[in-house]
C-alpha positions as CSV (number, residue, x, y, z in Angstrom):
1,M,-163.5,-34.7,20.2
2,E,-164.9,-37.7,18.2
3,K,-167.8,-37.2,15.9
4,S,-170.2,-39.2,18.1
5,A,-169.2,-37.3,21.2
6,A,-169.6,-33.9,19.4
7,K,-173.1,-34.9,18.2
8,Q,-174.0,-36.0,21.8
9,R,-172.7,-32.8,23.3
10,I,-174.5,-30.6,20.7
11,E,-177.8,-32.3,21.4
12,E,-177.2,-32.0,25.2
13,L,-176.4,-28.3,24.9
14,R,-179.5,-27.6,22.7
15,N,-181.8,-29.4,25.1
16,L,-180.3,-27.6,28.1
17,L,-180.6,-24.2,26.4
18,W,-184.2,-24.8,25.4
19,E,-185.1,-26.0,28.9
20,Y,-183.3,-23.0,30.6
21,S,-185.1,-20.7,28.2
22,R,-188.4,-22.2,29.0
23,K,-187.8,-21.7,32.7
24,Y,-186.7,-18.2,32.1
25,Y,-189.2,-16.9,29.5
26,V,-192.3,-19.0,30.1
27,E,-192.2,-19.7,33.9
28,S,-190.2,-16.6,34.9
29,A,-188.1,-19.0,37.0
30,P,-184.5,-19.0,35.8
31,V,-182.2,-21.8,36.9
32,I,-178.8,-20.6,35.8
33,S,-177.1,-17.2,35.5
34,D,-176.7,-15.1,32.3
35,F,-173.0,-15.8,32.4
36,E,-173.5,-19.5,32.6
37,F,-176.1,-19.4,29.9
38,D,-173.9,-17.4,27.6
39,A,-171.0,-19.8,28.2
40,L,-173.2,-22.8,27.2
41,M,-174.3,-20.8,24.1
42,R,-170.7,-20.1,23.1
43,E,-169.8,-23.7,23.5
44,L,-172.6,-24.7,21.3
45,E,-171.7,-22.1,18.7
46,D,-168.1,-23.4,18.7
47,L,-169.1,-27.0,18.3
48,E,-171.5,-26.2,15.4
49,K,-168.7,-24.3,13.6
50,A,-166.3,-27.3,14.1
51,W,-169.0,-29.8,13.0
52,P,-171.1,-28.0,10.4
53,E,-172.9,-31.2,9.4
54,F,-174.7,-30.9,12.8
55,Q,-176.0,-27.4,12.2
56,S,-179.8,-27.0,12.3
57,P,-182.1,-24.0,11.7
58,D,-183.9,-25.0,15.0
59,S,-180.7,-24.6,17.1
60,P,-180.8,-22.0,19.9
61,T,-177.8,-20.4,18.1
62,Q,-180.1,-19.4,15.3
63,K,-182.6,-17.7,17.5
64,V,-182.8,-14.1,18.6
65,G,-182.8,-13.1,22.3
66,S,-186.1,-14.1,24.0
67,D,-187.0,-16.0,20.9
68,L,-185.1,-18.9,22.3
69,E,-188.4,-19.8,23.7
70,D,-190.7,-18.2,21.1
71,V,-193.9,-19.6,22.6
72,P,-197.0,-17.5,22.1
73,V,-198.4,-16.7,25.5
74,Q,-202.0,-17.9,25.9
75,G,-204.5,-15.0,25.6
76,F,-202.2,-12.7,23.6
77,I,-202.4,-12.3,19.8
78,Q,-199.1,-12.5,17.9
79,R,-198.4,-9.7,15.5
80,P,-195.5,-9.0,13.1
81,H,-192.8,-6.4,13.9
82,R,-192.6,-3.7,11.3
83,Y,-188.8,-4.1,11.5
84,P,-186.9,-7.1,12.9
85,M,-186.4,-6.7,16.7
86,L,-183.0,-8.3,17.1
87,S,-180.9,-8.8,20.3
88,L,-177.4,-7.5,21.1
89,A,-174.3,-9.4,21.0
90,N,-172.8,-9.3,24.5
91,T,-169.5,-9.7,26.2
92,Y,-168.0,-9.7,29.7
93,S,-164.5,-8.8,28.5
94,R,-162.9,-5.3,28.2
95,S,-160.6,-6.6,25.5
96,E,-163.6,-7.7,23.4
97,I,-165.1,-4.2,23.7
98,E,-161.8,-2.9,22.4
99,E,-161.8,-5.4,19.5
100,F,-165.4,-4.5,18.7
101,A,-164.5,-0.8,18.5
102,A,-161.5,-1.6,16.3
103,R,-163.7,-3.6,13.9
104,A,-166.1,-0.7,13.7
105,V,-163.3,1.8,12.8
106,K,-162.0,-0.6,10.2
107,G,-165.5,-1.3,8.8
108,L,-166.1,2.5,8.4
109,E,-162.6,2.9,6.8
110,G,-161.3,5.4,9.3
111,R,-164.1,7.9,9.0
112,S,-164.9,10.0,12.0
113,F,-167.8,9.0,14.3
114,N,-168.8,9.0,18.0
115,W,-170.2,6.5,20.4
116,C,-173.3,6.7,22.5
117,C,-172.9,4.9,25.8
118,E,-176.0,3.8,27.7
119,L,-176.9,1.8,30.7
120,K,-178.1,-1.8,30.0
121,F,-181.4,-2.1,31.8
122,D,-182.4,-5.4,33.2
123,G,-186.0,-5.9,32.2
124,T,-188.0,-7.2,29.3
125,A,-187.9,-5.7,25.8
126,I,-190.9,-3.8,24.4
127,C,-191.7,-2.1,21.1
128,L,-194.2,0.8,21.1
129,S,-195.9,2.2,18.0
130,Y,-197.3,5.7,18.0
131,R,-199.6,7.0,15.3
132,H,-200.8,10.7,15.2
133,G,-199.2,11.0,18.7
134,K,-201.2,8.2,20.2
135,L,-200.0,4.8,21.5
136,V,-201.6,2.3,19.2
137,Q,-199.6,-0.9,19.8
138,A,-197.1,-2.6,22.2
139,L,-195.4,-5.8,21.2
140,T,-192.9,-8.0,23.1
141,R,-189.7,-9.1,21.3
142,G,-191.0,-12.7,20.7
143,D,-188.9,-14.3,18.0
144,G,-187.7,-11.0,16.6
145,Q,-190.2,-11.1,13.8
146,M,-193.5,-11.7,15.7
147,G,-194.3,-10.6,19.2
148,D,-197.2,-10.8,21.7
149,D,-199.6,-7.9,21.6
150,V,-199.6,-6.6,25.2
151,T,-201.0,-3.1,24.4
152,A,-203.7,-3.3,27.0
153,N,-201.2,-4.1,29.7
154,V,-198.7,-1.5,28.6
155,R,-201.4,1.2,28.8
156,K,-201.3,0.5,32.6
157,I,-197.6,1.4,33.0
158,A,-197.7,4.9,34.5
159,N,-194.7,6.5,32.8
160,I,-195.6,5.4,29.3
161,P,-197.6,8.3,27.7
162,Q,-200.8,7.6,25.8
163,Q,-200.6,10.9,24.0
164,L,-197.4,12.7,22.9
165,H,-196.8,16.4,22.7
166,G,-194.5,18.6,20.6
167,D,-193.2,18.1,17.1
168,Y,-193.4,14.2,16.9
169,P,-193.4,12.1,13.7
170,D,-196.9,11.1,12.5
171,D,-196.1,7.4,12.5
172,F,-193.1,5.7,14.2
173,E,-192.1,3.1,16.7
174,I,-189.7,3.2,19.7
175,R,-188.1,0.4,21.7
176,G,-187.0,-0.1,25.2
177,E,-187.3,-2.0,28.4
178,V,-190.1,-2.6,30.9
179,L,-188.5,-2.8,34.4
180,M,-189.7,-3.5,37.9
181,P,-188.0,-1.2,40.4
182,Y,-186.6,-2.8,43.5
183,A,-189.3,-1.2,45.8
184,S,-192.1,-2.7,43.6
185,F,-190.2,-6.1,43.5
186,D,-189.9,-6.3,47.2
187,A,-193.5,-5.4,47.8
188,L,-194.7,-8.0,45.2
189,N,-192.6,-10.8,46.7
190,R,-193.7,-10.0,50.3
191,Q,-197.3,-10.3,49.1
192,R,-196.6,-13.5,47.2
193,E,-195.0,-15.0,50.4
194,L,-198.1,-14.0,52.4
195,E,-200.2,-15.8,49.9
196,E,-197.9,-18.8,50.0
197,E,-196.9,-18.3,46.3
198,Q,-193.4,-18.8,44.9
199,P,-191.5,-15.4,45.0
200,F,-189.9,-14.2,41.8
201,A,-186.2,-14.8,41.4
202,N,-185.3,-11.2,40.5
203,P,-186.9,-8.0,39.2
204,R,-186.3,-8.9,35.6
205,N,-188.4,-12.0,35.7
206,A,-191.0,-10.3,37.8
207,A,-191.3,-7.6,35.1
208,S,-191.6,-10.2,32.4
209,G,-194.2,-12.2,34.3
210,S,-196.2,-9.1,35.1
211,L,-196.3,-7.9,31.5
212,K,-197.9,-11.1,30.5
213,L,-200.7,-11.1,33.0
214,S,-204.2,-11.6,31.7
215,D,-205.7,-8.8,33.8
216,P,-204.5,-5.3,33.0
217,K,-205.8,-4.0,36.4
218,E,-203.3,-6.4,38.1
219,V,-200.6,-5.1,35.8
220,A,-201.3,-1.6,37.0
221,R,-200.8,-2.7,40.6
222,R,-197.3,-4.2,39.9
223,G,-195.5,-0.8,39.7
224,L,-193.8,-1.4,36.4
225,Y,-191.6,1.3,34.8
226,C,-190.3,1.8,31.3
227,I,-187.2,3.3,29.8
228,L,-186.9,3.7,26.0
229,Y,-183.6,3.6,24.1
230,H,-184.0,3.0,20.4
231,I,-186.0,4.4,17.4
232,P,-185.3,2.3,14.3
233,A,-183.9,4.6,11.6
234,Q,-186.3,3.2,9.1
235,S,-189.2,4.4,11.3
236,V,-188.5,8.1,10.8
237,S,-187.5,10.4,8.0
238,D,-183.8,11.0,7.3
239,D,-184.2,14.7,8.0
240,L,-185.5,14.2,11.6
241,A,-182.1,13.5,13.1
242,A,-178.6,12.5,12.0
243,S,-177.6,10.6,15.1
244,H,-179.0,8.2,17.6
245,Y,-178.3,10.5,20.5
246,E,-180.2,13.3,18.8
247,L,-183.2,11.0,18.1
248,L,-183.4,10.1,21.8
249,R,-183.3,13.8,22.9
250,K,-186.2,14.5,20.5
251,A,-188.1,11.5,21.9
252,A,-187.7,12.9,25.4
253,S,-189.1,16.2,24.2
254,W,-192.2,14.4,23.0
255,G,-192.8,13.1,26.5
256,L,-191.3,9.6,26.1
257,P,-189.3,8.1,29.1
258,V,-185.6,8.2,27.9
259,S,-182.7,7.6,30.2
260,E,-180.9,10.7,31.5
261,Y,-177.6,8.8,31.8
262,N,-176.7,8.4,28.1
263,R,-173.3,9.9,27.2
264,L,-171.5,10.7,24.0
265,C,-167.9,9.3,23.8
266,S,-165.2,9.9,21.2
267,D,-162.8,7.0,22.0
268,I,-162.2,3.8,23.9
269,H,-160.8,5.6,26.9
270,Q,-164.0,7.6,27.4
271,I,-166.0,4.4,27.0
272,E,-164.0,2.6,29.6
273,A,-164.3,5.6,32.0
274,Y,-168.1,5.4,31.5
275,I,-168.0,1.6,32.3
276,D,-166.0,2.2,35.5
277,E,-168.2,5.0,36.7
278,W,-171.5,3.1,36.3
279,N,-170.1,-0.2,37.6
280,E,-170.2,1.6,41.0
281,K,-173.0,4.2,40.6
282,R,-175.6,1.7,39.3
283,K,-175.8,0.2,42.8
284,S,-177.6,3.4,43.9
285,L,-180.2,3.3,41.1
286,P,-183.8,2.3,42.1
287,Y,-183.9,-0.4,39.4
288,A,-181.6,-3.2,38.1
289,T,-178.9,-2.7,35.4
290,D,-176.4,-5.3,34.4
291,G,-174.0,-3.6,32.0
292,I,-173.7,-0.8,29.4
293,V,-174.6,-0.7,25.7
294,L,-172.2,0.8,23.3
295,K,-173.7,2.1,20.0
296,I,-172.2,4.0,17.1
297,N,-174.0,7.3,17.2
298,E,-174.2,8.4,13.5
299,L,-177.2,6.8,11.8
300,D,-175.6,6.7,8.4
301,A,-172.7,4.7,9.9
302,Q,-175.2,2.3,11.5
303,R,-176.8,1.8,8.1
304,E,-173.4,1.2,6.5
305,L,-172.4,-1.5,9.0
306,G,-175.8,-3.2,9.0
307,Y,-176.7,-6.4,10.8
308,T,-175.8,-10.0,11.2
309,A,-178.6,-12.6,11.4
310,K,-179.0,-12.0,15.1
311,S,-177.7,-8.6,16.0
312,P,-176.5,-5.2,14.7
313,R,-172.8,-4.7,13.8
314,W,-172.9,-1.2,15.2
315,A,-173.8,-2.0,18.9
316,V,-172.7,-4.4,21.6
317,A,-173.5,-5.0,25.3
318,Y,-170.9,-5.2,28.0
319,K,-172.0,-6.9,31.1
320,F,-170.7,-6.0,34.5
321,K,-168.8,-8.5,36.6
322,A,-171.1,-10.2,39.0
323,E,-171.5,-8.7,42.5
324,Q,-170.0,-10.8,45.3
325,A,-171.0,-11.1,48.9
326,L,-169.7,-13.1,52.0
327,T,-172.2,-15.2,53.9
328,R,-172.3,-18.4,56.0
329,I,-173.4,-21.9,54.9
330,R,-176.1,-23.2,57.3
331,S,-176.7,-26.6,55.7
332,I,-176.8,-28.4,52.4
333,D,-179.8,-30.0,50.7
334,Y,-179.7,-32.5,47.8
335,Q,-182.1,-32.3,44.9
336,V,-182.9,-34.9,42.3
337,G,-183.4,-34.0,38.6
338,R,-185.3,-35.6,35.7
339,T,-182.4,-37.8,34.7
340,G,-181.7,-38.8,38.3
341,A,-178.7,-36.5,38.8
342,V,-178.3,-35.4,42.4
343,T,-177.4,-31.8,42.8
344,P,-176.3,-30.2,46.2
345,V,-177.8,-26.9,47.2
346,A,-176.4,-24.7,50.0
347,N,-178.7,-23.0,52.4
348,L,-177.2,-19.6,53.4
349,D,-177.5,-16.9,55.9
350,P,-179.7,-14.3,54.0
351,V,-177.5,-11.7,52.3
352,L,-178.3,-8.8,49.9
353,L,-176.8,-9.3,46.5
354,A,-177.5,-7.4,43.3
355,G,-180.8,-6.0,44.7
356,T,-182.2,-9.3,46.0
357,V,-181.9,-11.3,49.2
358,V,-180.0,-14.6,48.6
359,K,-180.7,-17.6,50.8
360,R,-179.6,-20.6,48.6
361,A,-176.9,-21.3,46.1
362,T,-176.3,-24.3,43.8
363,L,-173.2,-26.5,44.2
364,N,-172.8,-28.5,40.9
365,N,-171.6,-31.8,42.4
366,A,-169.6,-33.6,45.0
367,D,-166.3,-32.8,43.1
368,Q,-167.0,-29.1,43.3
369,I,-167.6,-29.3,47.0
370,A,-164.3,-31.1,47.4
371,L,-162.4,-28.8,45.0
372,L,-163.5,-25.7,47.0
373,D,-163.1,-27.5,50.3
374,I,-166.6,-26.3,51.3
375,R,-167.7,-27.1,54.8
376,I,-171.0,-26.5,56.7
377,G,-170.5,-23.4,58.8
378,D,-168.0,-21.9,56.4
379,N,-168.1,-18.3,55.3
380,V,-168.3,-18.4,51.5
381,F,-168.1,-15.9,48.6
382,V,-171.4,-15.9,46.7
383,E,-172.0,-14.1,43.4
384,K,-174.6,-13.8,40.7
385,G,-173.1,-14.5,37.4
386,G,-175.3,-12.5,35.1
387,E,-177.1,-11.4,38.3
388,I,-179.7,-14.2,38.4
389,I,-178.9,-17.5,40.1
390,P,-176.4,-17.3,43.0
391,K,-173.4,-19.6,43.1
392,I,-170.5,-20.2,45.5
393,T,-167.1,-19.2,44.1
394,G,-164.8,-19.6,47.1
395,V,-164.3,-20.1,50.8
396,D,-162.9,-17.5,53.3
397,I,-160.5,-20.0,54.9
398,A,-159.2,-17.3,57.3
399,S,-162.6,-17.0,59.0
400,R,-163.4,-20.7,59.1
401,P,-165.0,-21.5,62.5
402,A,-163.6,-24.4,64.6
403,D,-166.9,-26.4,64.3
404,A,-167.1,-26.2,60.5
405,H,-167.4,-29.7,59.1
406,P,-167.4,-31.3,55.6
407,P,-170.8,-32.3,54.3
408,V,-171.4,-36.0,53.8
409,F,-172.7,-36.6,50.2
410,P,-175.6,-39.0,50.4
411,C,-175.1,-42.7,49.5
412,E,-178.8,-43.0,48.7
413,C,-181.4,-40.9,46.9
414,P,-182.7,-38.2,49.2
415,D,-186.1,-38.6,47.7
416,C,-186.7,-42.4,47.3
417,H,-183.7,-43.7,49.3
418,T,-182.4,-45.9,46.4
419,P,-178.6,-46.4,46.6
420,L,-176.9,-43.8,44.2
421,V,-174.6,-44.8,41.3
422,K,-171.8,-43.0,39.5
423,A,-170.6,-44.0,36.0
424,D,-166.9,-43.9,35.1
425,G,-166.0,-40.5,33.8
426,E,-169.0,-38.7,35.1
427,A,-169.0,-36.1,37.9
428,K,-172.5,-36.5,39.1
429,W,-174.1,-39.2,41.2
430,F,-177.4,-40.6,39.9
431,C,-180.5,-42.3,41.4
432,P,-181.1,-45.4,39.2
433,N,-184.8,-45.6,40.3
434,T,-185.9,-43.9,37.1
435,D,-189.5,-45.0,37.3
436,G,-190.1,-44.9,41.0
437,C,-188.3,-41.8,42.3
438,P,-190.9,-39.0,42.8
439,M,-188.6,-36.2,41.7
440,Q,-187.6,-38.0,38.6
441,I,-191.2,-38.9,37.8
442,K,-192.3,-35.2,38.1
443,G,-189.3,-34.2,36.0
444,K,-190.2,-36.7,33.3
445,L,-193.8,-35.4,33.2
446,L,-192.5,-31.8,32.8
447,H,-190.3,-32.9,30.0
448,F,-193.1,-34.8,28.3
449,M,-195.3,-31.7,28.4
450,S,-192.6,-29.3,27.2
451,R,-193.0,-27.3,24.0
452,K,-190.4,-29.2,22.0
453,A,-192.1,-32.4,23.1
454,M,-195.9,-32.7,23.4
455,N,-196.5,-28.9,24.0
456,I,-199.1,-29.4,26.8
457,L,-200.0,-26.3,28.8
458,A,-198.6,-27.1,32.3
459,G,-195.8,-26.2,34.6
460,D,-194.2,-27.3,37.9
461,A,-197.1,-26.3,40.1
462,T,-199.6,-28.4,38.0
463,V,-197.3,-31.4,38.0
464,D,-196.9,-31.2,41.7
465,Q,-200.6,-31.1,42.2
466,L,-201.3,-34.0,39.8
467,Y,-198.6,-36.2,41.3
468,N,-199.3,-35.4,45.0
469,L,-203.0,-36.2,44.5
470,G,-202.2,-39.5,42.7
471,L,-203.8,-38.3,39.5
472,A,-200.7,-38.6,37.2
473,H,-197.5,-40.6,37.7
474,T,-196.8,-41.4,34.0
475,P,-197.6,-39.4,30.8
476,A,-200.4,-41.8,29.9
477,D,-202.1,-40.9,33.2
478,L,-202.5,-37.3,31.8
479,Y,-204.8,-38.5,29.0
480,D,-207.1,-40.3,31.6
481,L,-207.8,-37.0,33.4
482,T,-211.4,-35.7,33.4
483,T,-212.9,-32.2,33.9
484,W,-214.4,-33.3,37.1
485,Q,-211.0,-34.5,38.5
486,L,-209.3,-31.2,37.6
487,L,-212.1,-29.0,39.0
488,S,-211.7,-30.9,42.3
489,I,-208.2,-29.6,42.6
490,D,-207.6,-26.5,44.7
491,G,-207.3,-23.4,42.5
492,W,-208.6,-25.0,39.2
493,K,-211.5,-23.3,37.4
494,E,-213.5,-24.3,34.3
495,K,-211.4,-22.1,32.0
496,S,-208.0,-23.5,33.2
497,A,-209.3,-27.1,33.1
498,K,-210.6,-26.6,29.5
499,R,-207.3,-25.0,28.4
500,F,-205.3,-27.9,29.8
501,L,-207.6,-30.6,28.4
502,D,-207.7,-28.9,25.0
503,S,-203.9,-28.9,24.9
504,L,-203.9,-32.6,25.7
505,R,-206.2,-33.3,22.8
506,E,-204.1,-31.2,20.5
507,S,-201.0,-33.1,21.5
508,I,-202.3,-36.3,20.0
509,S,-201.4,-34.8,16.6
510,V,-197.7,-34.3,17.5
511,P,-195.5,-36.3,15.0
512,F,-193.7,-39.5,16.0
513,E,-190.3,-37.9,16.2
514,R,-191.4,-35.5,18.9
515,V,-193.3,-38.3,20.7
516,L,-190.0,-40.3,20.8
517,F,-188.2,-37.2,22.2
518,A,-191.0,-36.7,24.8
519,L,-190.5,-40.2,26.2
520,G,-187.3,-38.9,27.8
521,I,-184.9,-41.6,26.9
522,R,-181.6,-40.6,28.3
523,Y,-179.2,-39.1,25.7
524,V,-181.9,-39.0,23.0
525,G,-182.3,-35.3,22.2
526,E,-184.6,-33.7,19.7
527,Q,-182.4,-34.2,16.6
528,T,-181.4,-37.7,17.6
529,A,-185.1,-38.7,18.0
530,K,-185.8,-37.4,14.5
531,E,-183.0,-39.5,13.0
532,I,-184.1,-42.6,14.9
533,A,-187.8,-42.1,14.0
534,R,-187.0,-41.7,10.3
535,H,-184.6,-44.7,10.3
536,F,-187.0,-47.2,11.9
537,G,-190.3,-45.7,10.9
538,N,-192.2,-46.8,14.1
539,I,-191.9,-47.6,17.7
540,D,-192.2,-51.4,17.3
541,A,-189.2,-51.5,15.0
542,I,-187.2,-49.5,17.5
543,A,-188.2,-51.9,20.3
544,A,-187.2,-54.9,18.2
545,A,-183.8,-53.5,17.1
546,S,-180.6,-55.0,18.4
547,L,-177.8,-52.9,19.8
548,E,-175.9,-53.2,16.4
549,E,-179.0,-52.0,14.5
550,L,-179.5,-49.1,16.8
551,A,-175.9,-48.0,16.4
552,Q,-176.3,-48.0,12.6
553,V,-178.5,-44.9,12.9
554,K,-176.8,-41.8,11.7
555,D,-174.7,-40.3,14.6
556,V,-176.0,-42.7,17.2
557,G,-173.0,-44.1,19.1
558,D,-172.7,-47.0,21.5
559,V,-173.8,-45.0,24.6
560,I,-177.0,-43.8,23.0
561,A,-177.7,-47.2,21.4
562,Q,-177.4,-48.8,24.8
563,S,-179.7,-46.3,26.5
564,I,-182.4,-46.9,23.9
565,F,-182.0,-50.6,24.1
566,D,-182.3,-50.6,27.9
567,Y,-185.3,-48.4,27.8
568,M,-187.2,-50.5,25.3
569,A,-186.3,-53.7,27.1
570,D,-188.1,-52.5,30.3
571,A,-191.6,-54.0,30.5
572,R,-192.9,-50.9,32.3
573,H,-192.0,-48.8,29.3
574,S,-193.7,-51.2,26.9
575,I,-196.9,-50.9,28.9
576,E,-196.7,-47.1,29.0
577,I,-196.2,-47.0,25.2
578,Q,-199.3,-49.2,24.7
579,R,-201.4,-47.0,27.0
580,L,-200.3,-43.9,25.0
581,R,-200.9,-45.6,21.7
582,A,-204.5,-46.4,23.0
583,H,-205.1,-42.7,23.5
584,G,-204.2,-42.0,19.9
585,I,-200.6,-40.8,20.3
586,R,-198.6,-41.3,17.1
587,F,-196.0,-44.0,17.2
588,S,-195.3,-44.3,13.5
589,V,-194.1,-42.0,10.7
590,E,-196.6,-43.7,8.5
591,Q,-199.2,-41.6,10.3
592,Q,-197.4,-38.5,9.1
593,L,-197.2,-36.9,5.7
594,G,-194.8,-38.8,3.5
595,R,-192.2,-37.6,0.9
596,L,-193.7,-36.0,-2.2
597,S,-190.7,-36.1,-4.5
598,D,-186.9,-36.1,-4.7
599,T,-186.8,-32.8,-6.4
600,L,-184.7,-31.1,-3.7
601,E,-182.7,-34.2,-2.7
602,G,-179.3,-33.1,-1.3
603,Q,-180.1,-29.4,-1.5
604,T,-179.8,-27.0,1.5
605,V,-182.3,-24.2,1.4
606,V,-182.3,-20.9,3.4
607,V,-185.6,-19.0,3.6
608,S,-185.9,-15.3,4.2
609,G,-188.7,-12.7,3.9
610,N,-192.5,-12.9,3.9
611,F,-194.3,-15.9,2.4
612,S,-197.8,-17.0,1.5
613,I,-197.6,-20.0,3.9
614,S,-196.4,-20.5,7.4
615,R,-192.7,-21.2,8.3
616,D,-193.5,-24.7,9.6
617,S,-195.5,-25.5,6.4
618,L,-192.7,-24.2,4.2
619,K,-190.0,-26.1,6.0
620,E,-192.1,-29.3,5.9
621,L,-192.6,-28.8,2.2
622,V,-188.8,-28.5,1.5
623,E,-188.1,-31.6,3.5
624,R,-191.0,-33.6,1.8
625,H,-189.3,-32.9,-1.5
626,G,-186.0,-34.2,-0.2
627,G,-184.3,-30.9,0.9
628,K,-182.9,-29.6,4.1
629,C,-183.6,-26.1,5.7
630,S,-180.9,-24.0,7.2
631,G,-181.0,-20.8,9.1
632,S,-177.9,-19.1,7.7
633,V,-176.3,-18.7,4.3
634,S,-173.0,-20.6,3.8
635,S,-170.9,-22.1,1.0
636,K,-173.1,-25.2,1.4
637,T,-176.3,-23.4,0.7
638,S,-178.0,-24.5,-2.6
639,F,-180.2,-21.5,-2.9
640,L,-181.9,-18.7,-0.9
641,L,-185.7,-18.8,-1.1
642,A,-186.6,-15.1,-0.9
643,G,-190.1,-13.8,-0.2
644,S,-191.0,-10.2,0.1
645,K,-188.6,-8.1,2.2
646,P,-185.9,-10.7,2.6
647,G,-183.0,-10.1,5.0
648,P,-180.4,-7.8,3.4
649,E,-177.5,-9.6,5.0
650,K,-178.6,-12.9,3.6
651,I,-179.0,-11.4,0.1
652,K,-175.6,-9.8,0.4
653,K,-174.0,-13.1,1.5
654,C,-175.6,-14.9,-1.4
655,Q,-174.2,-12.3,-3.8
656,E,-170.7,-12.6,-2.3
657,L,-170.8,-16.4,-2.5
658,G,-172.5,-16.6,-5.9
659,I,-175.5,-18.5,-4.4
660,R,-178.7,-18.5,-6.4
661,I,-181.7,-16.5,-5.1
662,V,-185.1,-18.0,-5.9
663,S,-188.4,-16.2,-5.5
664,E,-191.5,-17.9,-4.0
665,D,-193.1,-18.2,-7.5
666,E,-189.9,-19.7,-8.9
667,F,-189.8,-22.1,-6.0
668,W,-193.3,-23.4,-6.7
669,G,-192.2,-23.8,-10.3
670,L,-189.4,-26.1,-9.2
671,L,-191.8,-28.6,-7.6
672,P,-193.6,-31.3,-9.6
673,E,-197.1,-30.0,-10.4
674,D,-198.9,-33.0,-8.9
675,S,-197.1,-32.7,-5.6
676,R,-197.6,-29.0,-4.7
677,I,-199.7,-28.1,-1.6
678,D,-202.8,-26.0,-1.7
679,R,-201.7,-22.5,-0.7
680,S,-205.2,-21.2,-0.5
681,A,-205.6,-23.0,2.9
682,E,-203.2,-20.5,4.4
683,T,-204.1,-16.9,3.9
684,E,-202.0,-15.2,6.6
685,P,-198.5,-14.4,5.5
686,T,-195.7,-15.2,8.0
687,L,-192.6,-13.2,8.7
688,F,-189.3,-15.0,8.8
């Protein structure tokens, strides 16, 4: 793969993963399966390893679990975790489980140890803190360092005790999963359909959405359930227990809800027998599970193996192969995305699959339909890779009815009826009516308002309302909205209107590079927008640039340059930019903070620990002095900036590579005295 193609694919993968994460974690509306998400993540990891110059601390590969969309939920206070709440590495391969076990044996130099096998519960992670036997705090995973305080809601989950009994530690925390049993899930979706609301895709997203409700009384009505599975070894004294399994048994004796299905295993054969057993038995459980978790049982062995930046070395998750069902294709619809790509979606005879009724399945493109020889009326095999979004994996040719007929892929856009186009080398057909197609318009509005762009508080439902009522067809229209207009919309109240308008006002301070990304120029991802903004300095210079000048920007190839050139040449876009500029949107880096010095020019800095200023401020400071921030230690790291309680793995890696470790006070001493920021403005320390 050529450098420009690698750069483009990396940007595309990052944007896709952020958007899929937003759908999953913020809107509780997943659009791809776990399996497909994991495959995209692995592709991105491989590309970043092959092209280390494109690595970025903001890449999804550097984030932990649900922190891929580490957006503070409105109405919830974010608090630091006492100990980092990492996610597990996962695999779908038996051979990788065997390799993991072999690595553990080697890492422990042949010493004897056992494994604890547990079910992998399909819910949303939670961390509970108990003091003097009373529940005092409940945090979501968040970014692994900071989580949302959902204590009031967790108190409404019936099987979580408010007061413990027995010989419990005076102060400890325990982690687990909040689930929504199938019965509660079905009842909730029936109610939502009666109220003409969008049903949840699966129990996991229903649990996540319910835990973040603003009304604890409504949480109590959702029928949530909790299972706890981990007490951090640092949270309890060494003499309380010597093993993970023993700790969980003690937790159960204090009244905490611990799974009864955990099992101690001594070798890989017993582990695989546990996997085989529960791959079948899990289907009879009243809640969703999607795999097993394999943990080294002895706590001293866990401490010895330690952690990577994202996950423990002493545990791994194995995900079950997706369930499969046979059902009939009734018809095929065609949907239009933000970029104009047309995606076929099959309408199916309802079929029960992995605990939910499946009625629709995505078909990627016309080539996939042809490859599988899919026909309307066919009986097809449907599965949920990762048990979220259904997809068709094959056709039962033997049962094909005589009247089954091939679908006719549309020649024109199903939304605006513009003739479709298909570029050489691309699999998808596109609607070229980028500024007139309703589905594309709504998709662009959603992109403009997304967290990585303008960070405006709105989702699909809001965009549909604003578009259908003629209140917003372009981003600039959003800034013309008034409180009176919003309150005239069905379902809007003064509080929701104020929150929305406040977020619009706050978006005016978004820096130019993010504004450029928010415009939604095809192929211009977050990092590319940053490079272009810094190269040209303002939107007028970009608009005036020739193709050759655009292509001179770092890692911008001919395809991206042409896309930018075409966008800027369109008079409609020029008018839109002028309208946004009139509302105060930043279209120049001159409106942002400039470089303070060249002190850190050419240096790559990794930060770890607690600091006296926020992470964004610290990263900005490093960059304003000419440096670059990275999320992981490598041979290219210039120094590790270590606050209090830095990550032990980063410290160890620095020691192994001979990389300098700099304290926060030493860091301030590196900077020119006349260019340091005032730290007194930020009094709250931030965990990294």
